C-alpha positions in Angstrom: 57.2 40.2 -8.0 59.5 41.1 -10.8 58.9 40.0 -14.4 61.9 37.6 -14.1 60.3 36.0 -11.0 57.0 35.6 -12.8 58.7 33.9 -15.8 60.5 31.5 -13.5 57.3 30.7 -11.7 55.5 30.1 -15.0 58.4 27.9 -16.2 58.3 25.8 -13.0 54.5 25.3 -13.3 54.9 24.2 -16.9 57.7 21.7 -16.0 55.6 20.4 -13.0 52.6 19.7 -15.3 54.8 18.4 -18.2 53.6 14.8 -18.0 50.0 15.8 -18.2 50.7 18.2 -21.1 52.6 15.5 -23.0 49.8 13.0 -22.4 47.2 15.4 -23.7 49.3 16.4 -26.7 49.8 12.8 -27.6 46.1 12.1 -27.1 46.9 9.3 -24.6 44.0 7.2 -23.7 44.8 7.7 -20.0 45.5 11.4 -20.3 43.1 12.3 -17.5 44.5 9.7 -15.1 48.1 10.8 -15.9 47.1 14.4 -15.2 45.5 13.5 -11.9 48.5 11.3 -10.9 50.8 14.2 -11.8 48.7 16.6 -9.8 48.5 14.5 -6.7 52.0 12.8 -6.7 54.0 15.1 -9.0 55.5 16.9 -6.0 57.7 13.8 -5.4 60.3 13.2 -8.0 59.2 9.5 -8.2 55.5 10.4 -8.8 56.5 13.0 -11.5 58.9 10.5 -13.1 56.2 7.7 -13.2 53.7 10.2 -14.7 56.2 11.2 -17.4 57.1 7.7 -18.3 53.4 6.7 -18.4 52.7 9.7 -20.7 55.3 8.5 -23.2 54.2 4.8 -23.2 51.7 3.7 -25.8 
């Protein structure tokens, strides 16, 4: 794997887990649940979107 490929892979993993990272950074009271939802359903765009919206809600 080239260094460019490794950077792309890292960027994709960060984007995939973005809702969980946002929730943890904002100290959301449901950060663990958001992270689990993102892990299990984030592979669908709908699950990822729901997790991201949930992470930004108070």
